[in-house]
N, C-alpha and C positions, 0 to 999 in steps of 0.2 A: 508565661511569655517564654520561657526556655524551648518549648516545643517548635516555636516558629522559627528559631535557629536551627533546627533539624528539617521541618517541613519546607521551607522556603528553597535552600539548596537542593532537596530532592526533587522539588517540582520543576526547577531549572535543569537538573540533570536529565528527569525524564522527558521533558520538552526537547532538548538537545537531542536526546536517542531517537525521540519521534521524527525530529528533522532529519536527523543522519539516516534513519531508514528509508525515509521518504526520498531524499537525493540518491541513496543507493539502488531505489527501485527505478528512478528515473534514468540512471546510469546504465543500468542492466537490461533496459528496453522494456519494463513491465507495462508501460504504457503507449506503447507503439502502434498497436492494432485495436483501437477500441470498437470499431464497428465490425471488426471480422466475427467475434463471437456472436454478435446480435443477429448477422446476415446469415451466419451458418445455421442457426435454428431455424430459419426460414426455408431453406433449401430441402426439398424433398427428393431425398436419394431412396431408390428401389434396391432392396436386397437382391442380388442374383444367386438364387441357391439351385 
């Protein structure tokens, strides 16, 4: 049972780290243009050589 005293706080810290990473990504603009990459692959650009 002593392992639970280690694993429960570890799981809580990992959850908080994931939540912090998500909020950091939201604040830094990682989710601003979700459709841009999907539309960019459909555009047929010809190379001028």
